[in-house]
NUFI-770629 format. One record per residue: x, y, z of N, C-alpha, C, O, CB in turn; residue in one letter. Coordinates in steps of 0.05 Angstrom, whole numbers, plus 5000, padded with zeros to 4 digits. Each point is the difference from the previous one (the first is absolute). Glycine has a CB too. Example, Ala and Ser with C-alpha at 12.3 -4.5 7.8 and 13.67 -1.06 7.14 Angstrom:
% NUFI-770629
526448865156498250245000501850245000502150005013494149775012A503150444961501650245001498550225014501050225004501449654953S
//
This chain:
% NUFI-770629
750935581678501950125019501650234986500250014976500149555049M500850614991501350244990502750035013500449925023495250304968S506349894994502650075010501250234984499650014976501149515040A500650654998501450234986503049955002501149945021495150384990R505049714965502949994999501250275005499850184982500049434986L501350445055501150265007502650054986501849845001495950145044Y502450244940502650094990500450305002502250104996497849514974W497850535036500450295004501350045027499249875020496750244952H506150075030501450045026498250065023500449905022503550264952P494050015022498350075022498449755009499649975024500050504958Q499549365000498649765008501849815015499249885019497850174941A505549935031501949835014500650105028500149845019501950034937L498350395047500650115026497649955019500449965024502650394956R494649665009497649955017499749715008498949945021499050444957G503149445005499749725005502249885018499549805013498250164943A504650175044502249895016499750085029498850205006504249834954L498149805058500050075028501550265005501850074985497949445027P499650645009501450265006503049955003500949815012494950365010P505750024966502949995003501449824979502449994999496950095049G499149774936501249834980500050144973498350174994500349425031Q503350344957500250134974499749784979501349795001501750585017A495449694962499649804978502649974985501550194995493749945001A505349624996502449944984502549955016502149964988495850304977G502049755062502449955016500049715009497849885003502450605012T502149414990500249725008502249965020502350084995495949784960L501250025067502049925019501649764989498849804994498450375045D505449874958501649794987500749775019501449824993500450534976S497349675056500549795019498449754995498949974979502250385054G498949474987498749744996497149995009498749794999505750015007S494450435001497350015009498149934977499950154981501350205053D497349424967498449924978497650184995498849994979502649555030P497950625011497750184997500750284992498350185000499449555034D504950324959500950274994498550104975499050235000505549675019A495349944960498650084976497150065006498950194990504349544982L495650105044497150035006499550265014497950124996501749395007L502350595013499550245015500450254983498650205004502949565037R500550234941500850264989499650034970500150234990503149775046V496349804948500150044971497150014988498149895011506349884988S495550384979497450024986499149734989497649945002503650544987A500749365001499249744989498849825021498249854994505450204971A497549975060499049835021497150075007498449835007506250125011A494750314980497250085005498249874980497849915007503850525012L499249574956498449884979499849695004497949894996503450484972I500949515039500149715003498149905021499149775000505650234986A494550175033498149925021497349914988498649855013503750465019R497149794944497549934988500149754983497949914990501050565010G503549404997500249764984498449775014499949995024504650164959C494349695001498149795010497250115003498249865007505649935017G495950474969497450135001499750174975499949894978500150115072G499850264953499550174976502450064984499850114978496550085047P506149754985502550064985501249744990500049795013500850615016V500249614946501449774988502950064996500850214989495049664988L505949955033502950034995500549894972499049804992502250165057R500550194936500649924972502649845000501650005018496150414965L502649444995502049784999502850094991501849834999494549874992D504150555003502750094993500849994971502250074993498949785051G497150064938500650004972499350284989498050044985501049455010R502650705012499450284995499850074971498250144991504049975052W499749804941500150074972497549904985498950144984506149865017S494249765005497649894987497550165008498250054984503949495016A497850545026497750165009500050274986497950094991502249675053L502250374955500150274988499449994970498850194990504549935044L497449664953499549984971497050014994499350064977505049685018A494050185024497250004996498650275005497650034994502549495018A501450674999498750265008498850144976497850125003505549915034L497949974939498750154978497349894992498450144987506149964997P494849665025497449894993497850085020497649944995504749684984T498450525042498150055022498450264996498050045013505049715017L498050434953498650264997501350215018502449995006493449784982G502650435020501050235015501149925027498849835014497950454963G505649845030501349945026501050265013500650194986500849364996L498650455044501450205016502649895010499949795013495750435000T506649904982502649915008501150185022499950244998501049584956V500050055068501150155023502949905004500549765003494950295018C506450144980502849955006500850185022499350245000501749624953V500550045067500850175022502549915014500949774997494350325010Q506150095007501949945020499550205023498050145000505549694966H498350175054499450155024499550304995498350125014504449555011A498650454956499850284995498050084979499350244998505449795015A494249784972498450074978497849784995500549765002503450494978L493849855013497749834993498850114975499550244998499649635050Y500349964932498850104975498249794988500449765002503650534990Q493949814995498149834986499550124973500150244996497749605047V501749994937499350084973497949814989500049765007504650444986A493649904990497849844990500349974969500950194987496149975050H502449614953500149954972499849704993498949855016503950564979G498149524982500049724992502549934985501150174986493849835012R506049755006502449914986499349894973497949874996504350035048F499450164936499649904973502349844989499649834983497550565010E505349655018502349854990502149995022499950165019499249984933R502749675045502149975020501949784993499749864980497250305054G505249824982502049804997501049925027500750185016500750004939L498649565051500749915027502149784997499849834982495650285036L506549895000502149805001501049965028499050125019502349994934G500849735050501049945027501350245013500150025024500649514961S500250664999501250245011498050225005500850215011503449674966A493350085017498050215003498650054974500249844981502450365055G496150024962498650064975498350255003500350155020499649374969G498550534991498350245000497349944989499649814984504550475011Y493949875014497349994989499250294995500250175017498649405009L500350484950499350274991497250024989498949804990505950274999L494050165014497450054989499250295005501450145014497349384994G499050574981499250275005499750065030498549885014499150124942P504050205053499850075028501749845019500250075023495450084967G505749635000501549835018502849934988500249964976495549855042L506350204999502749914993501149865024500850135019499950254948D499249365033500849845023502549844994500049844980495350135036L506950064999502449844998500249825024499750105023502750274950R498049385023499949815022502749845001501249954979493750025018V505949965027502449835005499249795020500750015023502550384968F495449404999498849805018502049845016499349875020497050104948P506350045025502049855016500250125028501149875018501450024940Q496450355046500050125027497449955015499850095023503350264959H495049505006497549955013500149745015501249804991496450464973W501249735060500049765016497149915006499549765000504950385020T493850054986497349945008498050134982500450234992501149725055H496449914947497850124984497349905009499849775009503350264952G494950145038497349945010497950114981500550194985501249815063F496049884953497650104986497750015021499949845018501649964937A496850395041497750035018497850164986500550134980502549865060A494649984971497750154990498850165023499449895021499749764943T500650615031498950185021497150064992499550114978505150085033D493549765007497250064995499550265015500050005025498649514970I500850724991499650255014497749995020498149854996503750384964P498549935061497950005021497450114989497849945011505750125023A496650114945497550114989498649824980498050084988504050365019D499049314991498749814982500750034971498749894983497750105049G505750164962500950034972501349754989500249795014500450694995G500249544966501249774987502649915014501650185008496449974948A502549605047502549905012502450104985500050034975497749575041P504550464998502550094988502149785003500549905022498450584989V502249444966502049785000502850124998500550194985496249514992R505150195040502650115003502249795001499549775008498450615017M504549704967502449845003502150175014500050254996498949484962L502850155058502250155013502449825002499849765005496950515022A505749854969502549865000501950145019500150245002499249604951F502449995061501750105022502849894998500349784988495750275041F505950094982502749905001500549815023498149945015503450484964G501049485024500649815020499650115028499549855019503749944950A497150485034499650125026497050075006499450125020505250064976D493749754985497150055004499250284991497650065003502549635034G501750474952499350274991498549984974500649844983503450355040A493949984973498549994975501650114976501450205002494449865024P504049794951501450084976498150094978500550194986503149495026L494250174985498150064978497249925008499649785011504150144955L494450255028497249945004498550034974500550194985499849955063G497849694947498350014976497149985008499349825016504449984955L494650375018497149985005498550004974500550174982500150075062R497649574953498449984975498150234999498650055019501949444981L499350644977498250224996497249914996499549764996504250504985G494449935019497149934997499449884973498049864997500950505034P502849694949499649884973501749754996500149894978498850565005D502449455039501749774997498449744998497749985007505750265019G497949554963498849744996500249845027502149895005499150114945D496750005065500149875027500349704998501449885016495850495001T501549514963500249714998502849914992501149815011494150174975R506050174996502849934993501950055024501949845004497150284948R500550095063501650055024499749775020502149905010497350594983F498249425012499649785020501349744990501249865016494550354998D504249744960501349754990503050035003501349805006494950134962R504950305027502950045002500949965029502049875005497950464957L498649775057500749975028499949705008501849905014496450564997V499849404980499849715007502349844988501049815013494050244989L505950034974502249864988502650045016501849834999496050224956R502450175059502550075014499649975030501550125015499850194948H496849555046499549955028502249825012500549794990494550275003R506250035029502149855013498849785017497850035010505250374990H498449375002499049785016499950075030498349895014503549794952A500050505043500050085028498350245004500750224991504049595014D493150175009498250225006499850055030497950095010499649814948Q504750035057500050055028500250305005501150154984501049405025S496850555014499950295005502650115011500050215013495249744996P507049914987502750105009501650064975499649884979500249855064R502050464960501750074977502649845002501550035019496550444979L502649364982502549855001502450195001500050214987497849424987P504250305042502450165002501949974976502050144998497549835052A499949844932501649954977498250034975497650015003505549685023V498250334951498550034975498249764996500749785008503050504973A494149775005498249784994501249814980499149774998497050535011L505749794975501549824981502850124997500550225009495149644967Q506149995011502750104995499950264984498650014979503249525024N499750665006500150264985501449964973502249895000497850365043T498849834935501349964974502550174998500150225010495549684969P506449995008502550144996499550214978498849954980504049655035Q498350644989499850214979501249904974502249884999497950485035P498549694944501049924974501150254985500650205013496149424985G503550364976501050224985498050235002497649964998504849734970D498650565036498250225003498350054975501149984977502150235055P494349854972498250054977500650284989500850185014495749515005L502950344955500350274989497850185012497749915003504349914954P498750435048498050185012499050184977501550154988500849855057Y495149984948499050164979500050305008499750075023497449554962P503350544995500150295006497350095010497949914991505550164973D496650115056497650105012500150305002501950134989497549455037G498750554987500050295002502550115013500850234995494349755008P506249865014502550095013502549904986502250075007495349945036L502149814938502349884987500749745013499849975025501950474963G499149364997500549745011502349995019500249815016498150014943G503550385041502350005018499250035029501749945018501150244945E494849925043499350045028499249745014500449985024498050484964C500549354998498849775013502149825014499449915022497150114944Y505849935022501949835014501150115026501049865017500349974939P498450445048501050125025498649905025501050015022500250394951L496349505023498449905023500449705004499449905022497350464969F504349504989500049715001502049895021499549785010499250224942A503450145054502049915019501450245011500050224987500649344988A500850425048501550225011502150114980501249844986498149985060P501050444953501950134982501950165016499850255001496849764961Q505449865052501750155018501650224987500950195014499349405013P500350394947501750204987498450224987501250174987502249485007G494050345008498350194985500550295009500650184984496049465010R503250415032500250285010502850114995500250234992496349675042L505749954972502650114993500350064970501350194993500649565045P496950094945500150044972498650264992500950154983499349365009A497550545021498550254994501750245009500150214986495549555018L505650225019501750225011502450064982500850234997497749655049A502549914941502450044983499350084971501750074985500649595043A495150324965499250054973500250304992500350064976496749545027A502750575016500150294993497250114997498249854993506250084986G495350335025497350125000498649994973497550034999504150265036P499849684943498749984974498549744997498149984984505450314997S497249515035498649744998498549935025497949874999505749984971L497350235054498649945025500550235020502250095002498349414990A497350585021500250235019498549935025497649934999502850404963R501049685061498649955026498350255007500950224997502949485018A493750244993498250225007499049965029500349785011498350274940V500150155060499150005027497649825003497950064989503950405018D498349325009497749825003497650155012497749924995505449705010P497450585011497850155013498250144980497850095007505049965034A498149994935498550144979498349824983498650104982505050255018C496549395004498649824982497050035003498550004979505349685024I495250365021497150035004499050254986497949994987502449785057A501250454957499250254987500049964970498250094986503750175051C500149604952500049954971497649854991498850064979506249935022L494249805014497749844992497450165003498149964984504449635030L497350585006497650175002499850194975497850044990502549935061R501950154941500050174976499349844976498550094982504950215039V497749464976499449834977497049934999498849994979505849825024A494150155021497249945001498450254991497949974987502849695049A500150584972498750244992500050044970498150104989503150105055E500949714943500250024971498949754985500149994976504050295031H494749545009499049754988502249864983499549914978495850285022R507149815011502349904986499849704996499749855019503150535000Q497549524956500249714996502549895014502250114997495449934959P502049755060502149905016500449704995498049855000501150505035L503349564961500749724998501249925027502050135009498849884940A498149795064500749935027500749715002498649834988498350525030W505349594995500949725003501149975029501750155008499449804942L497849855064500949955028499449725007498449864987500950625025A502049425010499449735009502449895016501550155012495549784949G503249815038502049855015501549814981499249984976498150065067T504749824966501249794983498149784993500649844982503750265039P493349894992498049794993498150084978499149834985501350015061G498950424953498050094980500350304997500450155020496549474992A502850484963500050284994497450074987498949864983506150145012L493950235013497650104987500650264986501250185011496049605023G501950244941500450254985497350104989498249854996506450004991G495350415010497550134990500850254986502050135007495249675030H501250274943500550254985497450144994498449904985505849904994S495450435034497650164996500450275013502050055013495149534986A501050604996500250265012499749995030498349865011499850344948A503749945055499850035029497950225006500450224992504549635015L493150085008497750185005500050125028498950225004498649524963L503850125052499850115027502449895016500949784997494150245001R506150165019502249935018499550145026500150255001503249684961A496249925060499450135025501049825023501249794994494850454987D503549845043500949855024497849835011497750095001505650265009R497349414999498149825013501549855021501649824994495550144964L502350105068501349865021503050015000501449815007494849894993G504950534992502950035000501449904975502450034997497449945051G498749914934501149894975499050174977497950135001502349415018R501450474959499350144976498249834983500849784992503550495010L493349824991498149844985499850124972499550234996497949645046R503049964938499950074972497749854986499649765005505450344994L493550044985497849864986499750114972500650234994497049705049S501549894939499550064972498049814990498849855015505850334979G495049824980498149824987500949715004502049924988496750444978A499849495050500649725004502549955016501249784998496750144959G503050275059502549975014499850145027498950225003503649764954F498749895064500250125026502649915013500749774998494250245007L506650185007502549935014500250165025499150225002503149674955A498949985064500650135025503049965006501049785001494250155016E506250294986502950005004500750145026499250225005501549774945L500949875066501250135024502550154990502249885000495949765032D501650614961502250154989502250055020502250084993494750134976D502649745057502150025020502149784997502250025010494550195021R502549574954501949784996501950054976501849854996494749855022A503150534968501850064978502550125011500150235010496049854959I506149775029502650105010501550154978501450195006498849435026A499650294943501350134978498150024976498449814996506150025020Q495750384969498450034976501950104978501650185004494149935022A504049764951501850064977498450054975498249854994505549885027W496950494965499050044973502049894981502350094998495150335015V501849384971501849864982499150074972497849954992503049675041V501150494951499550074972501249784982502449945001497750565010H498249384974500949794981500050124972497950074990500249565039R504350404960500150134973498849834979499649765003504550475011P495249904964498849864977502049804989502350064995494850344994E501949365007501649784989498949914973498350124988503049745058G499849914945499249894975497149915000498650014980506149855011L494450045033497349885001498150155019497749915004504449654985R498850655023498350145019500450304999502250104993497949505036S497950554979500150295002501250085027500149845019495950204950R505050205032501050115025497750025020497850064993505850204983A497049685049498050015021501350065027502449955004494749734970R501350435044500950075027498449855020497550014999504050454986S499849405033498649845020500850095028502350075006497749544962T498050395050500550065028500149745015498049855001499650604995L504749485016500349755014500250065030501550175009500949624952E496050075055499850045029501149765015499249774994496850525000L505949765024501549785014499650015030499850225011503549784952Y496549775049499949975029502850035012502050014986493849705011A504350295030502650045013501949764995502450045001495350235034A501249494960501749774994500849984971501349814992496549965045D501650444947500850004972498049864981500549984976504150035040G493249894995498049874984498350204985499250215011500649405021R499650344942498450174984497049975009498949784998504450194963L495550255048497250005008498150034977498149864998503350325046L499250014938498350064978501550154979502050145005494049885025A503149954945501150154977497650144987498049884994505949804999A496550585002497850164988501050144975502450084998495649985048L500349964935500750144975497450094986497949995011506349744985G496250374980497750094984499949834975502049954988498350525030A497349434975499849844975500850174977499550244999496849485020P505050164961500850164976497550104985497949885001506349844995P496250504991497850124985499149804978501749894986500050585024R495749494986499249814980500550094972500249844981496350025049P503950404965500550104973502849944990500349894978496550475031T505249705007502749964990501849855020502449964994497150464981D499449495048501649855019501950175017501649895015498149744954G500150645029501850175015499050025029497849935007503350334952S500749845059499350035028498250245005500250214986504249575026E493950205007498150215008501650245011501649965019494749704990C503350584980501550235009499250085029501750105015498650064938A497249805055499250075027501549835020500950105021494550044962V504749605012501449825019502950075002501150015022495749634967W504550424989502850075001500450265015502050025015498749754941R497550425041500250255014499749965031501450135016496950124943A499849575048499749945029502549885012500750075022494449864969L506249894994502449885011502350215001501649995019497049574962L501650614999502150205001499650205023502050125009498549834942L497150085058499450185023500649895027500050145020496650054952G504149555030500649885026502750105009502049994985495249605004L503050505037502750085010501949775002499349785009498550595016P504749684966502049795000501449975026500050185017500549894935G500849705052501749955023502849934990500449914977495749935050L505950204990502849934993500749755015499949995024501350494969I499549314992500849745012503049974997501149805008494550004981H
//
């Protein structure tokens, strides 16, 4: 049997009834609200058949990912969808979250925000090799993280892992409550330095209500508001220059990071599509309410760097973009800095 775990926005829109939006939830007492409107409820319909509900032991499951081989990681929210390909080689996981790192992949996870998880195998219509997938969702049924085993992945190890984490309840309905008690957040894990610097990662982990006022008060030498309408143009120019780009985006449930040359930036269905080696992202740039160029001066343990931070209307950080440091001396790329300096500023 076959089942596809939908997490691409276009696939979700095609699978949902007309007029419904993935990831929304009626907070009333209607027991079928989740079934009608959420992405997780669509997947749960296959439980008892080609889909397996997972038991909620997220940290134990994630700890086994480095043994599976190549993976495709998908992280999304309403305004942004991104995938990256690679393999995990090291990581650290705890009750407050953790990270998994490897060539081409930088995944930060916060499993305390996960409520539903599923596994499935999709058999292509053309008779190709089956594709094994995992998907994780929040309490409202919105997708947080998708994982797909690559063609060089260990299928036997993947199947054994799924069976170990098979939930006892395989009914085709989505429970309105968590499958198990949500773990309490523990001490925050240290964030290893990455292409954007470790200081960027905590900004996604929880709401930061004071972030934007702090940027406005910092002064133009440290933070400068720029025109959000110019972001698409900047990315197109960066693609023309094959500019190495460090990209970080996601939700409080999972963050996906990637660092490689940006090769293409164009429009697809009203969204901005970015692609590079082993990386694809689709961004609804109309959702960018504020954009800030943040200059981090050189410190005792880090080089000076400039980051472009994109915020939604509710103050949530949508994505952080930067340039990987030069491998020779760790300095910032001059092309990237020039592109940021060319963005027209705004007065806040």
